[in-house]
N, C-alpha and C positions, 0 to 999 in steps of 0.2 A: 504493500500500499504505500501511496505517495501523499505527502501533505505539504501545502504552502503554509509558511508561518511568517507572521510579523509580531513585533512587539510595540506596544505603546505604553508610555510612562505618563501616569497621571499625577499631578500634584494637587492636593486638596487639603487646605488648612495645615500646612506644614507636614502632611503625611504623603508618603509616596506609595502608589499602587501600580504594580506591573500587570498589564493586560495582554493576554496572548490571543491573537485571532488565528484559527487553524482551519484550513480548508482542505479536506481530502479530496483529490481529484474526482470530479463528477458528482460531488455531494455539496451540502449546504455548509455554511460557516459555522463553527463552534467556537466558544470562547472559554479560556481558562484564566484564572486570576491568581497572581503571586507565585504559584508554582507551575513549572512547564513540564508536561509528562508526554513524550513522544515515543515511548518504547514500543508500541504496536506498529510503528511505520518502518519501512525499508528505505525510504528516501524523504530527506527533508529539503524543501525548495525555499529559498529566500534570496533577497538581494542585499541584505545588511546583516551578515553572520556576525560581525564585530559587536552588534547591538544585542544579539541573543545569545552569543556564545557563553557568557557567564552563567546563564541559566540552563544550558544543555548538558545532559549527561552523555558523554561521548560513547558510542556503542560500536563494537567491531562490526565490519561489513556495512555500516551505515553509508548510504550515498548522500553526500551533501552537495546540492546542485545549487551553484550561485548564478542567479539569472544575469547579472551584470558581466561576470567574468567569462561565461560560456559565450555570451553575446560578443564580448570584445574578441575573443578567440576567433569567432566566426567572421566578424567584420573585416579583420586583418589590415588595419589601418593605424598609422602613428598618431599620437595625440597632436602632433605638430600641425596635422592637416585641418584642424577645427579651430575656428576663432572663439575666444572667450570661453574656452573650456566647454563648449556645447558638444560633448561626446556623444555620439549616437548610442553607446551601450549604457549611458547613464539611464537609470530606470525610469525616470519621468520622460525623457526624450524617446526612449524605446516605446513606452506605453502610447505615447502620442501618435506613433506610426502604425499602431494596430488597425486592423480592418474592422471599424466601429459597426459595419452592417451585421457582424456576428451577434452584436448586442441589441439588434433591432431598435437602433436609436439614430437620430440625426446628428451630424458631425458637430454643430454648435452645442447641443445637449451633452454630447460625449466629452467635449473639452472642458465644459463647466463642471461636470461631475468629477472629471479627473482632477481639476483644480481643487475641488472639495476634498478629495481623496488625499491629496498632497497636504492640504491645510490640516486635515485630521491627524495624518501620520507625523507631521512636523509639530503638532501642538498648538497650531494657530487657531484662535477661536473664530468661528464663523457660523452663519445662520444655515445649518444643514442638518438633515435626519441622520444621525450617527449609524443607525442600523442599516439603512439603505445605502449609505455611503460605504460602509464596510463591505457589504455584499458586493456592490459594484466593483470596488477595489480589488477584492479577492478573485473576482470573476475576471477581470482584466489580467491579473497576473497569472491566472490559469491559462488564458488564451496565449500569453506570451511564452509561458513554459511549453505549451504544446507546439507552438510555431518553432521554438528553438530546438526541441527535440527532434522534429521533423528535419530541420534544416541540418542539424548534427549528423543525423543518420545518412543523409545523402551528400555529406561533404567529406573532404580529405582530412578533416580534423577528427572524425570520429574515433579512429583507433588511437591516435595520441590522447584524446580526452579520456578514454576508458583504460587505457594501459598505463598512463601516467598522471594526468591532472586529478582524476577522480580518486586515485589511490593516495595521492599527496595530500589532499585536504585534511583527512584526520591526523595526520602526523604534525601539520602545521597548527591545527586547532589545539592538539595536545600541548604543543610548545608554547603557544599563547597562554593556556590555562595554567601551566606550570610556572611561567615567568622566568626572568632572569635577575640575578642578584647584583647590587651595585654598592660600590663604595662611595657614599654621598660626600664624605670628607675629601675624597680625591676629586670629585666632581667640582666642589667649591674651590679647591686649590687651582684646578685647571683653569677656572673661569677668571680668577684674579690674575694669573699669569697671562692669559690671552688678552685681557683688558690692557695690560702693559704693552704687550707686543702690538696690539692694534693700534694704540696711541702712538707708537713709534712709527709704524708704517703709514699712517694716515698724515702724520706730521711731514714725512718725506713727500708724499703726493701733494700736500698743500705747499710746502715751502719751496721744493725743487721744481714742481710740475704745475703748481697752480690749479690742482684737482681738488675741489672742496668737499665733494660728497660722491658716492657711487653713481648717482643719478646726473652728475655734472657733465653731461655728454659733449658740450661745447668744448670745454677745455681738454677733455680726454680725447676728442678728435683732433684738436690742434697739436697734441703731443704725440699722437700715435699714427695719424692717417699716412704719413709718409713711410712708415716702418712696416706696414702690413699690405697684403694684396687687396686692391681696390674693391674686389667682389665680397670681401669679408664684412659681414654686418656686426657692428659694435656689440660686444657682450652676448653674441650668439654662441652656441655650442662649438661651432667651427672657429670662432674668434678665440676662445678660451684654449681649444686645442693647438691652434697655431702658436699661441704665446706660449704654451707649455713646451712644445717641441723646440722653440727657438728662444727659450726664457734667458739665455745668457748672452744673447746677441745685443740686447739693449737693456740697460738697467731698469727701465720703466716696466718692461715685461715681468720681470722678477718681482718687482714691487707690487704690481697689480695682482699678480698670482698669489703672493703671500697675504695680501690684505683680503682677498676673497676666500682663501682658505681659512684664515683666522675667523672671518665673520661667519662662515658656514659652521665651524666647529662650535663657536660661542652660542649660536642659536640652539644647536642640539643639546649642549651642555646645560644652558640656561633653562630649557625646558624640563630637563631631568632634575635640576636642582630645585625648581619650583614644585615638583611633585612631592618632595621631602618623603620619599619612600625608598626603602632599601630593596624592594622588588618591582619590577616593572613588567608590564604584560603586553609586549608589542603585538601588532598585527602583521600577519604575513599574507601578501597578495600573491598567489601562486602564478598569476599571469600579469605581473606588474609592468612590464615593457612589451613593446611589439615583438621582441625577440623571444619572449616567454620567460624572462628571468623572474625569480622570486624577490620581491621588494619587501623590505621591512619598514613598517610605518608606525608612527606614533609611539616611540621615537624612531628616527631615520638612523639606527645604529650603523648601518652599512657605510654611511657617508663619514663617519667619525675617522679622523686621522689616526694612524697606528700609535702616535705618541700619547694619545689621550685614552686609548683602549684600556688601560688598566683600571678603568673604573668598573669593569665587568669582573665579578668575583665567582669562583666556584662555590658550591654548597659544601658544607662540612664533610669532610671524608671523600670529597671528590677533587678532580683536577681538570683544567681545561686542556683539551686536545685539539690543535688547529693543524689541519693537513692541507697543503697547498701544492697544486700542479705547477710544476716548472714549465715555461714557454707554453701555456695551455693552448691559447688560440693560435699560436704560430704553428704548433704541432698539428692541430686540426686542419689548419689552412694547408700545410704541406701534404697532409694525407688526402684531403679533398682535391688538390690539384695534381696529386699523384706525381710530384716532382722529386725524382730520385736524389738529386743533390740536395735540395732542401731538407728532405727526410734524413739524408745521411747527416747534415749539419745538425739537426735536432738530435738525432741518436748519439752522435759521437763527440759533438763540440758544444756550441751555444750560438743560436742564431743572433742574438742580440750583441754578444761579444764579437761575433764576426763582423757585424755592422760597424761597431767602434773601431776595429782594426782597419777596416777598409776606408772609413772616412777620416779616421786619425784620432788617436787617443788623447791629443791635445786639443781636440775640437769638440768632442762630445763624450759623454759618460754612458753607462750602460742604461739608465732610466730613459735618457734622451733617445738612444738607439731603439728602445722599445717603442717610444712615441713615434719616431720616424717609420718604423715597420708598420704600425697600424695606420698611421697617416696615409702611407702609400697605398696600403691595401684598401683603405676605407675612403679613398677618394681625394686626399689632399696630396700636395707635393712638397718635396724638400730638395733644395738646391743640389745636393751632392748625392742624391739617391740613386740615379739611374746606373752609375757604373756598377753598383752592388747588385741591383735587381735584374740587370741584363743577363747575368749568369743562370737565370732560372726561366728558361723558355716555356716550360709546362705551366709556370705560374701565370704568365702573360696568356697563354692559351686558355687556361681556366677562367681567367677574368672575360675573355671574349666569349667563352661558352656560355657563361652566366648571363651575360647580356643578351646573347641570342635567345636563351630559354626565356627570358623576360620579355624580350620583343615579341616572340612567338606567343606566349601565354598570357601576358599582361600581368603576371605575378611571378613571386619568387617563393620556393618553399624548401623546407630541410628534408631530411631523409624520412621524417615522420610528421608531415602536416606543417603547421605553423606558417601558413600562407600570408604574404604581404603583397597587396595589390598596388598597381600603378598609382602614383599619387595624384590626388584629385587636382585637375587644371594644369598638370604638367605632362607635356607631350614629348619632350626631348629626353630621350633615354639617358643621354650624357649628363643630364642634371640629376639623375637618380643615383647619387653616389653612395647610397646605402646598400646596394645589392649584394656585395661581398659580405658586408657586416651582417645582413640578415641571414645569409647562409652559415656563417662561422659562428656568430653568437648565438644563433638559434640552435645550432647543433650542440654547442657548449652547454646551453641551458638544459637540454635534454639528458646530456651526459651527467650533469650535477644532479638532476632531479632523479635519475635512475640510481645514482649512488646513494642518495638519501633514502630511496625505497628499500634499497637491498640491505643497507646498514640497519634500518628500522626492523625489517623482517628477520634478520639474523640475530640482532642484539637489541630487542626492544627495551631493555634495562638502560641503554645509552640515551643521554638526553641531547637531542638535536637543539641547538642554540641559535646559530646564525649562518646563513649562506653568504659567501663573499663572491666576488667576480669570478675567481678560479680556485676556490677554497671553501672549506666548511669548518665551522667551530662546533666542537662537541664538548660535552661534560661526562666525564667517565670516572669510575671507582679508582681511587688512589692505588689500591691493592693490585688491580688488574690494568694499570695504565700501560705498561709494556706490551702486554698481550693485545689490548685493544689498539694501540698504536700500529703494531705490526699487521694485524688482521685487516684493519681498516685500510691500510696502504694497499694491501693486496686486492681490496675491493676496488678502491679507486683505479688501480692500474687495470684491473680485469675489465671494468666497464669501458675505459678509454681504448683499450686494446680491441674490445669487441667491435667498436665503431670505426677505429682507425688501426687495422691490423699490422700495418708496417712500422708503426711506431714502437719504441721501446719507452714506455711512460715513465716520467719522473715524478715522484711524489715525495714531499719532504715534510717532516714535522717542524714547525716554526713556533716562536713566540708570537702570541696573538697581539702583543703591544711592542713598541720600541721606544728607546729613550730620546730619539731625535726625529 
């Protein structure tokens, strides 16, 4: 049996009451108060699981169907394509697109009732019949659910959803409910230190460059316009990537990057400090990006720089285990392109060290080499890159084949779904510089998710804490730390080897935080 569930919180004279509206598919709406009991159902359908998760008793083999996330997976478009965050997978935007004739109602009446439903859900007082509004709202959600199920069944996303995403949700929900322990004292210490560093960097921007705030575009443009490509939009993702790749060519690049990084970390840490709690319960979005990466929200712990990550503590009797793939995406790219020389370089040397040696150790470091590699692969250019990349003809052929696939089909996919369609209002394929990124990062997200699934199945006692770009943070028993470290490395290597058989995977155990 399948049931749609929403939660409404009522505040009455200082008292809080939780109301749960439940609609079994094909049946009328029922209401539960204060306690939620869904044990008889095999599938729970909602669009706001973070809102009901604290009240859910997690059940083995339960199917948690997220209306927004499934819809996003099916739509296959980046957030960047939509102005004002009007994402089509947003529940209210999705409901507006329903075939209202199924409800035997005129369009204007449909939109008015949908507005009443939104007001009721958000707790906005309005003049409507609550009973009729709830019935209408839940009926709309059922129609959307059936529409998505039908679309999923007939799409290339179906296998990926049921083999990966569906199985992942309970693991992520379990991680949210368990929480992550924090050292609040360290949080506050870091905030104080960041304030001092921010003051220094902003002083440099003001006194040396005349830039008085992050929104001072006029003076930013005056200082930087001649130093960057003309097609770069100020403060765009591509702008920051260019600055990062070339950060030591001009001192202002490094200053801007430092100020931005400090501001980002301060925002995250301040939110944690305001909670004044030693345990946080982050939300995990299993389809948080167009490439299918898991994104951690509220707070955004993945974005915290490594020098501040020592705020995360293991529980008593446990240790943090952080396993990291070396050259993760570079190896995947070498495998996908089937370039023997690049594969050999991955297996025997180090791709990034080779770039440093090619360009000159006195000109770039390993981190910059990494940026250069991905900038080249994902559409940007670096002045000394061509001599290095000319030695990989299969890589260039792969780029051309991906473009041909996209030109023919109008979309790009990974080995297992995760389609991304041609950008709205963009006809020039050369402008779609995300094609390789979608292929490689899409596959890397599948690999990490399969690792998380395998580890949880084999060692359910291990606590999954955080997914990073090419790594995972776990919490394990101190007594069995070495055992878990070795066996989890084997799982990491096995999964990557399964997708990239010519690679000799490199997985290392690292400290989750650094001192600099």
